[in-house]
Every structure is written in structure tokens, then in C-alpha cells.
C-alpha atoms as an extended CHARMM CRD file, in Angstrom:
* protein
*
       277  EXT
         1         1  UNK       CA            -17.2910000000        9.5630000000       29.9890000000  PROA      1               0.0000000000
         2         2  UNK       CA            -19.8050000000       11.9790000000       28.4710000000  PROA      2               0.0000000000
         3         3  UNK       CA            -18.6830000000       13.0440000000       25.0040000000  PROA      3               0.0000000000
         4         4  UNK       CA            -21.8640000000       14.8410000000       23.9790000000  PROA      4               0.0000000000
         5         5  UNK       CA            -22.6730000000       18.4920000000       24.5620000000  PROA      5               0.0000000000
         6         6  UNK       CA            -25.5060000000       18.5020000000       27.1090000000  PROA      6               0.0000000000
         7         7  UNK       CA            -27.0090000000       21.6950000000       25.6480000000  PROA      7               0.0000000000
         8         8  UNK       CA            -26.9720000000       20.8510000000       21.9260000000  PROA      8               0.0000000000
         9         9  UNK       CA            -26.8300000000       17.0480000000       21.9770000000  PROA      9               0.0000000000
        10        10  UNK       CA            -24.0570000000       17.2860000000       19.3940000000  PROA      10              0.0000000000
        11        11  UNK       CA            -20.7640000000       15.3960000000       19.7720000000  PROA      11              0.0000000000
        12        12  UNK       CA            -18.0670000000       17.1240000000       21.7800000000  PROA      12              0.0000000000
        13        13  UNK       CA            -14.5030000000       17.4950000000       20.6500000000  PROA      13              0.0000000000
        14        14  UNK       CA            -12.4070000000       14.5280000000       21.6750000000  PROA      14              0.0000000000
        15        15  UNK       CA             -8.7090000000       13.8690000000       22.2930000000  PROA      15              0.0000000000
        16        16  UNK       CA             -7.2470000000       11.0860000000       20.1610000000  PROA      16              0.0000000000
        17        17  UNK       CA             -4.0540000000        9.1130000000       20.7190000000  PROA      17              0.0000000000
        18        18  UNK       CA             -2.1020000000        6.7620000000       18.4700000000  PROA      18              0.0000000000
        19        19  UNK       CA              0.2080000000        4.3400000000       20.2790000000  PROA      19              0.0000000000
        20        20  UNK       CA              3.1910000000        3.5310000000       18.0550000000  PROA      20              0.0000000000
        21        21  UNK       CA              5.0340000000        0.3100000000       18.8880000000  PROA      21              0.0000000000
        22        22  UNK       CA              7.9280000000       -1.8750000000       17.7420000000  PROA      22              0.0000000000
        23        23  UNK       CA              6.3430000000       -5.1820000000       18.6810000000  PROA      23              0.0000000000
        24        24  UNK       CA              8.3750000000       -8.3070000000       19.4410000000  PROA      24              0.0000000000
        25        25  UNK       CA              7.6050000000      -12.0350000000       19.1120000000  PROA      25              0.0000000000
        26        26  UNK       CA              6.6150000000      -12.1280000000       22.8210000000  PROA      26              0.0000000000
        27        27  UNK       CA              2.9620000000      -11.3940000000       23.5480000000  PROA      27              0.0000000000
        28        28  UNK       CA              3.2870000000      -10.6810000000       27.2800000000  PROA      28              0.0000000000
        29        29  UNK       CA              6.0590000000       -8.1720000000       26.6040000000  PROA      29              0.0000000000
        30        30  UNK       CA              3.9870000000       -6.4260000000       23.9330000000  PROA      30              0.0000000000
        31        31  UNK       CA              0.9050000000       -6.2340000000       26.1570000000  PROA      31              0.0000000000
        32        32  UNK       CA              2.9990000000       -4.7270000000       28.9350000000  PROA      32              0.0000000000
        33        33  UNK       CA              4.4250000000       -2.1240000000       26.5540000000  PROA      33              0.0000000000
        34        34  UNK       CA              0.9760000000       -1.3420000000       25.1700000000  PROA      34              0.0000000000
        35        35  UNK       CA             -0.4050000000       -0.9340000000       28.6770000000  PROA      35              0.0000000000
        36        36  UNK       CA              2.3030000000        1.5530000000       29.6460000000  PROA      36              0.0000000000
        37        37  UNK       CA              1.8530000000        3.6000000000       26.4700000000  PROA      37              0.0000000000
        38        38  UNK       CA             -1.9310000000        3.6220000000       26.8350000000  PROA      38              0.0000000000
        39        39  UNK       CA             -1.5230000000        4.9320000000       30.3900000000  PROA      39              0.0000000000
        40        40  UNK       CA              0.8170000000        7.6230000000       29.0440000000  PROA      40              0.0000000000
        41        41  UNK       CA             -1.8190000000        8.6610000000       26.5050000000  PROA      41              0.0000000000
        42        42  UNK       CA             -4.5250000000        8.7700000000       29.1730000000  PROA      42              0.0000000000
        43        43  UNK       CA             -2.2920000000       10.9350000000       31.3580000000  PROA      43              0.0000000000
        44        44  UNK       CA             -2.2260000000       13.4070000000       28.4550000000  PROA      44              0.0000000000
        45        45  UNK       CA             -6.0220000000       13.4950000000       28.3710000000  PROA      45              0.0000000000
        46        46  UNK       CA             -6.7840000000       10.9490000000       25.6520000000  PROA      46              0.0000000000
        47        47  UNK       CA            -10.4190000000        9.8510000000       25.3580000000  PROA      47              0.0000000000
        48        48  UNK       CA             -9.7720000000        7.5170000000       22.4120000000  PROA      48              0.0000000000
        49        49  UNK       CA             -6.6140000000        5.4120000000       22.1300000000  PROA      49              0.0000000000
        50        50  UNK       CA             -5.6250000000        3.1760000000       19.2140000000  PROA      50              0.0000000000
        51        51  UNK       CA             -2.9160000000        0.5250000000       18.8490000000  PROA      51              0.0000000000
        52        52  UNK       CA             -1.0820000000       -0.5820000000       15.6690000000  PROA      52              0.0000000000
        53        53  UNK       CA             -1.6130000000       -3.5890000000       13.4470000000  PROA      53              0.0000000000
        54        54  UNK       CA             -0.2200000000       -6.7780000000       15.0460000000  PROA      54              0.0000000000
        55        55  UNK       CA              0.4040000000       -4.9450000000       18.3160000000  PROA      55              0.0000000000
        56        56  UNK       CA              0.4640000000       -8.2340000000       20.3160000000  PROA      56              0.0000000000
        57        57  UNK       CA              3.0030000000      -10.0090000000       18.0840000000  PROA      57              0.0000000000
        58        58  UNK       CA              5.4600000000       -9.5010000000       15.2640000000  PROA      58              0.0000000000
        59        59  UNK       CA              6.5870000000      -13.1050000000       14.9480000000  PROA      59              0.0000000000
        60        60  UNK       CA              9.8690000000      -14.4710000000       13.7000000000  PROA      60              0.0000000000
        61        61  UNK       CA              7.8820000000      -16.3700000000       11.0390000000  PROA      61              0.0000000000
        62        62  UNK       CA              4.4770000000      -15.8170000000        9.4200000000  PROA      62              0.0000000000
        63        63  UNK       CA              3.1490000000      -18.9660000000       11.0450000000  PROA      63              0.0000000000
        64        64  UNK       CA              3.8420000000      -17.7490000000       14.5960000000  PROA      64              0.0000000000
        65        65  UNK       CA              0.4700000000      -16.0370000000       14.7440000000  PROA      65              0.0000000000
        66        66  UNK       CA             -1.3620000000      -19.3800000000       14.4110000000  PROA      66              0.0000000000
        67        67  UNK       CA             -0.3580000000      -20.4420000000       17.9160000000  PROA      67              0.0000000000
        68        68  UNK       CA             -1.7420000000      -17.1700000000       19.3060000000  PROA      68              0.0000000000
        69        69  UNK       CA             -5.0270000000      -16.9310000000       17.4050000000  PROA      69              0.0000000000
        70        70  UNK       CA             -8.0480000000      -16.4960000000       19.6210000000  PROA      70              0.0000000000
        71        71  UNK       CA            -11.6650000000      -17.4910000000       19.2140000000  PROA      71              0.0000000000
        72        72  UNK       CA            -13.8800000000      -14.4760000000       18.7130000000  PROA      72              0.0000000000
        73        73  UNK       CA            -14.7540000000      -13.0650000000       22.1310000000  PROA      73              0.0000000000
        74        74  UNK       CA            -12.3160000000      -15.1330000000       24.1840000000  PROA      74              0.0000000000
        75        75  UNK       CA             -8.6090000000      -15.0110000000       24.9260000000  PROA      75              0.0000000000
        76        76  UNK       CA             -5.8740000000      -13.1470000000       26.8130000000  PROA      76              0.0000000000
        77        77  UNK       CA             -5.3890000000      -10.4490000000       24.1700000000  PROA      77              0.0000000000
        78        78  UNK       CA             -9.0940000000       -9.6460000000       23.9870000000  PROA      78              0.0000000000
        79        79  UNK       CA             -9.3100000000       -9.7190000000       27.7910000000  PROA      79              0.0000000000
        80        80  UNK       CA             -6.4080000000       -7.2540000000       27.9650000000  PROA      80              0.0000000000
        81        81  UNK       CA             -8.1810000000       -4.8440000000       25.6280000000  PROA      81              0.0000000000
        82        82  UNK       CA            -11.4940000000       -5.0270000000       27.4710000000  PROA      82              0.0000000000
        83        83  UNK       CA             -9.9010000000       -4.6380000000       30.9060000000  PROA      83              0.0000000000
        84        84  UNK       CA             -7.6720000000       -1.7590000000       29.7960000000  PROA      84              0.0000000000
        85        85  UNK       CA            -10.5610000000        0.1660000000       28.2400000000  PROA      85              0.0000000000
        86        86  UNK       CA            -12.6100000000       -0.3010000000       31.4050000000  PROA      86              0.0000000000
        87        87  UNK       CA             -9.7110000000        0.5550000000       33.7250000000  PROA      87              0.0000000000
        88        88  UNK       CA             -9.0440000000        3.9060000000       32.0430000000  PROA      88              0.0000000000
        89        89  UNK       CA            -12.6100000000        4.6700000000       30.9450000000  PROA      89              0.0000000000
        90        90  UNK       CA            -11.5780000000        5.1420000000       27.3100000000  PROA      90              0.0000000000
        91        91  UNK       CA            -12.5350000000        4.0120000000       23.8400000000  PROA      91              0.0000000000
        92        92  UNK       CA             -9.8010000000        1.5820000000       22.8200000000  PROA      92              0.0000000000
        93        93  UNK       CA             -9.1190000000        0.3980000000       19.2690000000  PROA      93              0.0000000000
        94        94  UNK       CA             -7.1150000000       -2.8130000000       19.4940000000  PROA      94              0.0000000000
        95        95  UNK       CA             -5.0340000000       -2.3270000000       16.3500000000  PROA      95              0.0000000000
        96        96  UNK       CA             -5.2290000000       -5.8520000000       15.0250000000  PROA      96              0.0000000000
        97        97  UNK       CA             -4.8060000000       -9.3680000000       16.3760000000  PROA      97              0.0000000000
        98        98  UNK       CA             -5.1730000000      -12.8830000000       14.9400000000  PROA      98              0.0000000000
        99        99  UNK       CA             -8.6180000000      -14.4650000000       15.3360000000  PROA      99              0.0000000000
       100       100  UNK       CA             -9.7460000000      -17.9460000000       14.3320000000  PROA      100             0.0000000000
       101       101  UNK       CA            -10.7510000000      -18.1160000000       10.6600000000  PROA      101             0.0000000000
       102       102  UNK       CA            -13.2820000000      -20.3280000000        8.9030000000  PROA      102             0.0000000000
       103       103  UNK       CA            -10.4310000000      -22.4450000000        7.4980000000  PROA      103             0.0000000000
       104       104  UNK       CA             -7.8830000000      -24.1700000000        9.7750000000  PROA      104             0.0000000000
       105       105  UNK       CA             -4.6830000000      -23.0000000000        8.0720000000  PROA      105             0.0000000000
       106       106  UNK       CA             -5.4560000000      -19.2590000000        8.1610000000  PROA      106             0.0000000000
       107       107  UNK       CA             -6.3280000000      -16.5110000000       10.6150000000  PROA      107             0.0000000000
       108       108  UNK       CA             -8.4050000000      -13.3580000000       10.4530000000  PROA      108             0.0000000000
       109       109  UNK       CA             -6.5330000000      -10.0940000000       10.9350000000  PROA      109             0.0000000000
       110       110  UNK       CA             -9.0750000000       -8.2780000000       13.0900000000  PROA      110             0.0000000000
       111       111  UNK       CA             -9.4260000000       -4.8520000000       14.6560000000  PROA      111             0.0000000000
       112       112  UNK       CA            -11.5510000000       -4.8130000000       17.8200000000  PROA      112             0.0000000000
       113       113  UNK       CA            -13.0300000000       -1.7340000000       19.4920000000  PROA      113             0.0000000000
       114       114  UNK       CA            -14.0110000000       -1.4870000000       23.1740000000  PROA      114             0.0000000000
       115       115  UNK       CA            -16.0540000000        1.2160000000       24.8640000000  PROA      115             0.0000000000
       116       116  UNK       CA            -15.2410000000        2.7860000000       28.2720000000  PROA      116             0.0000000000
       117       117  UNK       CA            -17.2120000000        0.0480000000       30.0360000000  PROA      117             0.0000000000
       118       118  UNK       CA            -14.9570000000       -2.5930000000       28.4740000000  PROA      118             0.0000000000
       119       119  UNK       CA            -17.6950000000       -3.8430000000       26.1400000000  PROA      119             0.0000000000
       120       120  UNK       CA            -16.8840000000       -4.6250000000       22.5450000000  PROA      120             0.0000000000
       121       121  UNK       CA            -18.3740000000       -2.0190000000       20.2310000000  PROA      121             0.0000000000
       122       122  UNK       CA            -17.1060000000       -3.1430000000       16.8050000000  PROA      122             0.0000000000
       123       123  UNK       CA            -15.0250000000       -5.6860000000       14.9240000000  PROA      123             0.0000000000
       124       124  UNK       CA            -13.4540000000       -5.3050000000       11.5060000000  PROA      124             0.0000000000
       125       125  UNK       CA            -11.6540000000       -8.0850000000        9.5980000000  PROA      125             0.0000000000
       126       126  UNK       CA             -9.0290000000       -6.8320000000        7.1330000000  PROA      126             0.0000000000
       127       127  UNK       CA            -10.4170000000       -7.0660000000        3.6040000000  PROA      127             0.0000000000
       128       128  UNK       CA             -7.4500000000       -6.2710000000        1.3490000000  PROA      128             0.0000000000
       129       129  UNK       CA             -4.4460000000       -8.5800000000        1.7770000000  PROA      129             0.0000000000
       130       130  UNK       CA             -0.9710000000       -7.2250000000        1.0680000000  PROA      130             0.0000000000
       131       131  UNK       CA              1.2150000000       -8.7150000000       -1.6150000000  PROA      131             0.0000000000
       132       132  UNK       CA              4.6200000000       -7.2870000000       -2.5860000000  PROA      132             0.0000000000
       133       133  UNK       CA              7.8040000000       -8.5130000000       -4.1960000000  PROA      133             0.0000000000
       134       134  UNK       CA             10.8740000000       -6.4330000000       -4.9930000000  PROA      134             0.0000000000
       135       135  UNK       CA             14.3920000000       -7.7490000000       -4.8490000000  PROA      135             0.0000000000
       136       136  UNK       CA             14.7010000000       -9.9230000000       -1.7670000000  PROA      136             0.0000000000
       137       137  UNK       CA             11.6540000000       -8.3830000000       -0.0800000000  PROA      137             0.0000000000
       138       138  UNK       CA              8.4930000000      -10.4580000000       -0.4160000000  PROA      138             0.0000000000
       139       139  UNK       CA              5.1140000000      -10.5010000000        1.3480000000  PROA      139             0.0000000000
       140       140  UNK       CA              2.0060000000      -12.5900000000        0.6900000000  PROA      140             0.0000000000
       141       141  UNK       CA             -0.6680000000      -12.1100000000        3.3470000000  PROA      141             0.0000000000
       142       142  UNK       CA             -3.1470000000      -14.2200000000        1.4020000000  PROA      142             0.0000000000
       143       143  UNK       CA             -1.1090000000      -17.3260000000        2.2310000000  PROA      143             0.0000000000
       144       144  UNK       CA             -1.9100000000      -17.1080000000        5.9440000000  PROA      144             0.0000000000
       145       145  UNK       CA             -4.8400000000      -14.6870000000        6.3010000000  PROA      145             0.0000000000
       146       146  UNK       CA             -8.4920000000      -15.1050000000        5.3840000000  PROA      146             0.0000000000
       147       147  UNK       CA             -9.8550000000      -11.8940000000        3.8890000000  PROA      147             0.0000000000
       148       148  UNK       CA            -12.7180000000      -10.1140000000        5.5830000000  PROA      148             0.0000000000
       149       149  UNK       CA            -15.8310000000       -9.2370000000        3.6220000000  PROA      149             0.0000000000
       150       150  UNK       CA            -17.6830000000       -6.4440000000        5.4020000000  PROA      150             0.0000000000
       151       151  UNK       CA            -16.7470000000       -2.7320000000        5.7110000000  PROA      151             0.0000000000
       152       152  UNK       CA            -17.3460000000       -1.4620000000        9.2460000000  PROA      152             0.0000000000
       153       153  UNK       CA            -18.2860000000        1.9410000000       10.6290000000  PROA      153             0.0000000000
       154       154  UNK       CA            -19.9360000000        2.5260000000       13.9880000000  PROA      154             0.0000000000
       155       155  UNK       CA            -21.5590000000        5.2930000000       16.0030000000  PROA      155             0.0000000000
       156       156  UNK       CA            -20.0820000000        6.7380000000       19.1890000000  PROA      156             0.0000000000
       157       157  UNK       CA            -20.9750000000        9.7070000000       21.3930000000  PROA      157             0.0000000000
       158       158  UNK       CA            -18.1300000000       11.6540000000       19.7300000000  PROA      158             0.0000000000
       159       159  UNK       CA            -19.0950000000       10.9020000000       16.1210000000  PROA      159             0.0000000000
       160       160  UNK       CA            -19.1230000000        8.1790000000       13.4790000000  PROA      160             0.0000000000
       161       161  UNK       CA            -15.9340000000        6.1280000000       13.1230000000  PROA      161             0.0000000000
       162       162  UNK       CA            -14.7370000000        4.0070000000       10.1970000000  PROA      162             0.0000000000
       163       163  UNK       CA            -12.2750000000        1.1470000000       10.4950000000  PROA      163             0.0000000000
       164       164  UNK       CA             -9.6540000000       -0.2270000000        8.1200000000  PROA      164             0.0000000000
       165       165  UNK       CA             -6.2280000000       -1.8690000000        8.3790000000  PROA      165             0.0000000000
       166       166  UNK       CA             -2.9560000000       -1.0330000000        6.6170000000  PROA      166             0.0000000000
       167       167  UNK       CA             -3.1370000000       -2.1390000000        2.9480000000  PROA      167             0.0000000000
       168       168  UNK       CA             -6.8460000000       -1.2050000000        2.8900000000  PROA      168             0.0000000000
       169       169  UNK       CA             -5.8270000000        2.4530000000        2.5890000000  PROA      169             0.0000000000
       170       170  UNK       CA             -4.8720000000        1.8930000000       -1.0740000000  PROA      170             0.0000000000
       171       171  UNK       CA             -8.5050000000        1.2390000000       -1.9660000000  PROA      171             0.0000000000
       172       172  UNK       CA            -10.5760000000        4.4510000000       -1.7340000000  PROA      172             0.0000000000
       173       173  UNK       CA            -13.7700000000        2.6450000000       -2.7470000000  PROA      173             0.0000000000
       174       174  UNK       CA            -13.7250000000        0.9270000000        0.6640000000  PROA      174             0.0000000000
       175       175  UNK       CA            -14.0090000000        4.2630000000        2.4310000000  PROA      175             0.0000000000
       176       176  UNK       CA            -16.8430000000        5.4110000000        0.1760000000  PROA      176             0.0000000000
       177       177  UNK       CA            -18.8060000000        2.3700000000        1.3330000000  PROA      177             0.0000000000
       178       178  UNK       CA            -18.4630000000        3.5500000000        4.9310000000  PROA      178             0.0000000000
       179       179  UNK       CA            -20.5750000000        6.6170000000        4.2340000000  PROA      179             0.0000000000
       180       180  UNK       CA            -19.9090000000        9.9310000000        5.9620000000  PROA      180             0.0000000000
       181       181  UNK       CA            -17.6410000000        9.5430000000        8.9880000000  PROA      181             0.0000000000
       182       182  UNK       CA            -15.9440000000       11.9480000000       11.3820000000  PROA      182             0.0000000000
       183       183  UNK       CA            -12.8940000000        9.7720000000       11.9840000000  PROA      183             0.0000000000
       184       184  UNK       CA            -11.0170000000        7.0080000000       10.1820000000  PROA      184             0.0000000000
       185       185  UNK       CA             -8.8320000000        4.7960000000       12.3800000000  PROA      185             0.0000000000
       186       186  UNK       CA             -6.1180000000        2.9960000000       10.4010000000  PROA      186             0.0000000000
       187       187  UNK       CA             -3.7280000000        0.6890000000       12.2860000000  PROA      187             0.0000000000
       188       188  UNK       CA             -0.8210000000       -0.5030000000       10.1510000000  PROA      188             0.0000000000
       189       189  UNK       CA              2.5350000000       -2.2440000000        9.9130000000  PROA      189             0.0000000000
       190       190  UNK       CA              3.6790000000       -0.6180000000        6.6540000000  PROA      190             0.0000000000
       191       191  UNK       CA              7.0430000000       -1.7610000000        5.3400000000  PROA      191             0.0000000000
       192       192  UNK       CA              9.7860000000        0.8440000000        5.1920000000  PROA      192             0.0000000000
       193       193  UNK       CA              9.9960000000        0.4610000000        1.3970000000  PROA      193             0.0000000000
       194       194  UNK       CA              6.3260000000        1.1080000000        0.6440000000  PROA      194             0.0000000000
       195       195  UNK       CA              5.8890000000        3.4590000000        3.5820000000  PROA      195             0.0000000000
       196       196  UNK       CA              8.6510000000        5.7770000000        2.4950000000  PROA      196             0.0000000000
       197       197  UNK       CA              7.0230000000        6.0220000000       -0.9380000000  PROA      197             0.0000000000
       198       198  UNK       CA              3.2920000000        6.1040000000       -0.2000000000  PROA      198             0.0000000000
       199       199  UNK       CA              2.2900000000        6.1690000000        3.5020000000  PROA      199             0.0000000000
       200       200  UNK       CA              1.8280000000        9.8970000000        4.0430000000  PROA      200             0.0000000000
       201       201  UNK       CA              0.3190000000       10.7100000000        0.6550000000  PROA      201             0.0000000000
       202       202  UNK       CA             -2.2750000000        7.9290000000        0.9130000000  PROA      202             0.0000000000
       203       203  UNK       CA             -3.3030000000        8.9250000000        4.4220000000  PROA      203             0.0000000000
       204       204  UNK       CA             -3.6480000000       12.5950000000        3.5430000000  PROA      204             0.0000000000
       205       205  UNK       CA             -5.6940000000       11.6790000000        0.4660000000  PROA      205             0.0000000000
       206       206  UNK       CA             -8.0980000000        9.6130000000        2.5660000000  PROA      206             0.0000000000
       207       207  UNK       CA             -8.5620000000       12.5420000000        4.9750000000  PROA      207             0.0000000000
       208       208  UNK       CA             -9.0840000000       15.0730000000        2.1800000000  PROA      208             0.0000000000
       209       209  UNK       CA            -11.5070000000       13.0530000000        0.0720000000  PROA      209             0.0000000000
       210       210  UNK       CA            -13.6120000000       11.9780000000        3.0760000000  PROA      210             0.0000000000
       211       211  UNK       CA            -13.3330000000       15.3750000000        4.8180000000  PROA      211             0.0000000000
       212       212  UNK       CA            -12.6680000000       13.7360000000        8.1580000000  PROA      212             0.0000000000
       213       213  UNK       CA             -9.8930000000       13.1610000000       10.6550000000  PROA      213             0.0000000000
       214       214  UNK       CA             -7.5350000000       10.2410000000       10.1000000000  PROA      214             0.0000000000
       215       215  UNK       CA             -5.7170000000        8.5820000000       12.9950000000  PROA      215             0.0000000000
       216       216  UNK       CA             -2.9700000000        6.3430000000       11.5800000000  PROA      216             0.0000000000
       217       217  UNK       CA             -1.2550000000        4.0440000000       14.0670000000  PROA      217             0.0000000000
       218       218  UNK       CA              1.9350000000        2.3350000000       12.9800000000  PROA      218             0.0000000000
       219       219  UNK       CA              4.5450000000       -0.1710000000       13.8890000000  PROA      219             0.0000000000
       220       220  UNK       CA              7.7570000000        1.8350000000       13.6690000000  PROA      220             0.0000000000
       221       221  UNK       CA             11.2330000000        0.3690000000       13.7570000000  PROA      221             0.0000000000
       222       222  UNK       CA             13.4480000000       -2.6640000000       13.2980000000  PROA      222             0.0000000000
       223       223  UNK       CA             11.8080000000       -5.8870000000       14.5200000000  PROA      223             0.0000000000
       224       224  UNK       CA             13.5200000000       -9.0530000000       15.7130000000  PROA      224             0.0000000000
       225       225  UNK       CA             12.4350000000      -10.8670000000       12.5410000000  PROA      225             0.0000000000
       226       226  UNK       CA             14.5470000000       -8.4150000000       10.5240000000  PROA      226             0.0000000000
       227       227  UNK       CA             11.5880000000       -6.4990000000        9.1440000000  PROA      227             0.0000000000
       228       228  UNK       CA             11.6750000000       -2.7120000000        9.2860000000  PROA      228             0.0000000000
       229       229  UNK       CA              8.3530000000       -0.9330000000        9.5970000000  PROA      229             0.0000000000
       230       230  UNK       CA              7.9080000000        2.6570000000        8.5430000000  PROA      230             0.0000000000
       231       231  UNK       CA              6.4240000000        4.2570000000       11.6580000000  PROA      231             0.0000000000
       232       232  UNK       CA              5.2350000000        7.8470000000       11.1960000000  PROA      232             0.0000000000
       233       233  UNK       CA              2.0260000000        7.4320000000       13.1580000000  PROA      233             0.0000000000
       234       234  UNK       CA              0.0480000000       10.6130000000       12.6430000000  PROA      234             0.0000000000
       235       235  UNK       CA             -3.1730000000       12.5370000000       13.1220000000  PROA      235             0.0000000000
       236       236  UNK       CA             -4.4660000000       14.3140000000       10.0110000000  PROA      236             0.0000000000
       237       237  UNK       CA             -7.3150000000       16.8300000000        9.8580000000  PROA      237             0.0000000000
       238       238  UNK       CA            -10.0990000000       17.0860000000        7.2140000000  PROA      238             0.0000000000
       239       239  UNK       CA             -8.0740000000       19.6230000000        5.2020000000  PROA      239             0.0000000000
       240       240  UNK       CA             -5.1960000000       17.1590000000        4.9230000000  PROA      240             0.0000000000
       241       241  UNK       CA             -2.9300000000       18.8930000000        7.4360000000  PROA      241             0.0000000000
       242       242  UNK       CA             -0.7680000000       16.7140000000        9.6810000000  PROA      242             0.0000000000
       243       243  UNK       CA             -1.4350000000       17.7770000000       13.2700000000  PROA      243             0.0000000000
       244       244  UNK       CA              0.9550000000       15.4000000000       15.0280000000  PROA      244             0.0000000000
       245       245  UNK       CA              3.4660000000       12.7610000000       14.0120000000  PROA      245             0.0000000000
       246       246  UNK       CA              6.0520000000       10.3550000000       15.4490000000  PROA      246             0.0000000000
       247       247  UNK       CA              8.7960000000        9.1400000000       13.1590000000  PROA      247             0.0000000000
       248       248  UNK       CA             10.3130000000        5.9560000000       14.6310000000  PROA      248             0.0000000000
       249       249  UNK       CA             10.2280000000        4.1020000000       17.9240000000  PROA      249             0.0000000000
       250       250  UNK       CA              7.5830000000        3.4310000000       20.5430000000  PROA      250             0.0000000000
       251       251  UNK       CA              5.5990000000        6.4100000000       21.7690000000  PROA      251             0.0000000000
       252       252  UNK       CA              2.3440000000        8.3670000000       21.6530000000  PROA      252             0.0000000000
       253       253  UNK       CA              0.9070000000       10.7390000000       19.0460000000  PROA      253             0.0000000000
       254       254  UNK       CA             -1.8840000000       12.8820000000       20.4150000000  PROA      254             0.0000000000
       255       255  UNK       CA             -4.2700000000       15.5940000000       19.1970000000  PROA      255             0.0000000000
       256       256  UNK       CA             -7.8670000000       16.7780000000       19.1500000000  PROA      256             0.0000000000
       257       257  UNK       CA            -10.8130000000       16.0780000000       16.8570000000  PROA      257             0.0000000000
       258       258  UNK       CA            -12.6560000000       19.3780000000       16.3510000000  PROA      258             0.0000000000
       259       259  UNK       CA            -16.2430000000       19.0610000000       15.0890000000  PROA      259             0.0000000000
       260       260  UNK       CA            -16.4440000000       22.7550000000       14.2450000000  PROA      260             0.0000000000
       261       261  UNK       CA            -13.4980000000       22.3500000000       11.8740000000  PROA      261             0.0000000000
       262       262  UNK       CA            -15.1120000000       19.3270000000       10.1950000000  PROA      262             0.0000000000
       263       263  UNK       CA            -18.2780000000       21.3760000000        9.6770000000  PROA      263             0.0000000000
       264       264  UNK       CA            -16.3450000000       24.3780000000        8.3300000000  PROA      264             0.0000000000
       265       265  UNK       CA            -14.4090000000       22.2650000000        5.8210000000  PROA      265             0.0000000000
       266       266  UNK       CA            -17.5610000000       20.5420000000        4.5900000000  PROA      266             0.0000000000
       267       267  UNK       CA            -19.4820000000       23.8210000000        4.3410000000  PROA      267             0.0000000000
       268       268  UNK       CA            -16.7770000000       25.6940000000        2.4340000000  PROA      268             0.0000000000
       269       269  UNK       CA            -16.0500000000       22.7980000000        0.0630000000  PROA      269             0.0000000000
       270       270  UNK       CA            -19.1690000000       20.5700000000        0.0000000000  PROA      270             0.0000000000
       271       271  UNK       CA            -17.5210000000       17.8040000000       -2.0050000000  PROA      271             0.0000000000
       272       272  UNK       CA            -19.3390000000       15.0370000000       -0.1730000000  PROA      272             0.0000000000
       273       273  UNK       CA            -22.6200000000       16.5080000000       -1.3830000000  PROA      273             0.0000000000
       274       274  UNK       CA            -21.3200000000       16.8730000000       -4.9340000000  PROA      274             0.0000000000
       275       275  UNK       CA            -20.7730000000       13.1550000000       -5.4920000000  PROA      275             0.0000000000
       276       276  UNK       CA            -22.6760000000       11.7200000000       -8.4390000000  PROA      276             0.0000000000
       277       277  UNK       CA            -21.6650000000        8.0730000000       -8.1280000000  PROA      277             0.0000000000
């Protein structure tokens, strides 16, 4: 896959796909579903495909992910991602999956990226851990997840890409530390309560203030553990316009990253160059 213009050496436009899922407690079933949806995205011309947070498992209990955690670089979920990227010749962002942490009673919530040769190109460990309590709804990720420490952005033939996961999107200072990027990839499993209130507005703000495309990939529906996730996977352009969206249920959101439009937005409103801190 050649994603650079041979005449100018500049990145070419690229087709992006978000794979929305309603993951179950069964890993094999989720991998099969992911594989079918990735193939559907590729059939529509996708060069870059991204999966949602916890795509391989939405357990019945928080502790279910411990039994499935993988050592960094080894395991059936990581093998699936590498093989699928290589099979289709795509860049594949593996949403997030549980990796072994430095302490025995926690996991890392990690997003892994594979290039078209099936080689790992980047890893990001979720930094900001979600906590929420309202009525009978309560979440405390810090009880089972070890926080990451390092922001991650990486270079590709189609531009510079920044990574984050779900709750991270509430912290704009994280994205400033990534520097100038062409694309932010944000896998998530937003709750219906917080998603209905804040999902779209936060995503559009991140696109506008960073003058880049945002690909947001969600879990979207009622899960077997009773949790309802918000869905609304979407692709947003640097002006904050939503180019494509899927409300609920498994499926594919697809659209194009246009470098000329990024350049036009940044030239007409050079906010990135106006920063003083």
C-alpha cells in the first residue's frame, strides 16, 4: 500500500473506517464479528480500520478481563490483529485490549496499531481512568486498570496519527502534548448516560482545536452485562463537521481524510500557530 504521492512526496488522501461493535463476554465470538466487519470496511475501500475500546470482551464482571490479559507482544488477540492487518494490507488500530500490568491485580487498557505488513507500529496505554457515580450507575476503572503514562503519536505514510482512549477525550491537554497531527483515533465504550450528554460535543471540540480529523470508534448497544454503551461512532473533519455516523448496533462508518482540506483550514484560521502556551 503506497499512501504517498509519488510526484510530491506528500501524504495521499486515505479512506478511514470505524468498526462499531456490541461486544459480548466471548472473545472468539467478538474476534469473528470484528473480522467480518473489517472485511466489510476493506470491501468499501478502507485503508485504515479501527476497532472500539474492549472490542475483544465486554465481560459480565470487571474481573473477567484478568483471565484474558496478554503479555505484551504475545497472545491470540494480538495475533488476530497482526494477521488481519497483513491479510487485508491495511493499517489496523486494535481499539483496546487488556495487557499485563506491572502489578498483579490490574491490567493495562492498551491500544495497539499494526501496519499493512502485520508489524506493530504503536502502543498506547490509557492514561485517564474513568470514574462515575450517579444513582445506581457506578464505574471505577482505577480499581482494575493501571494508568498509562506516555502520550503516543506516530508517523505513517498518510500523516501523523495521535492515539487516545475513551475518557482521555475529556482532557485537552493530552492532545496538546501530541503536537500537530492529521488524525486522532479515539476508541471508546462511552456509557449511554455520559455519551448522550457529552460524546459528540467533546469529539467535535477535539477536532476543531487540533484542526485535524477525528475517528471515534464506539461500542454501541445493550451488552449482556446490562451495560448500555452510547454508540455514535463518527468521522469528524478539521472544521468540526460530522462526515459520517452510526447510531447504534454493529456496523461500519467510513469516510476520507483530505489533506488539502486540513491545509485549507489551517491556512484560513492559523490557530495552531497562534498558541502562546
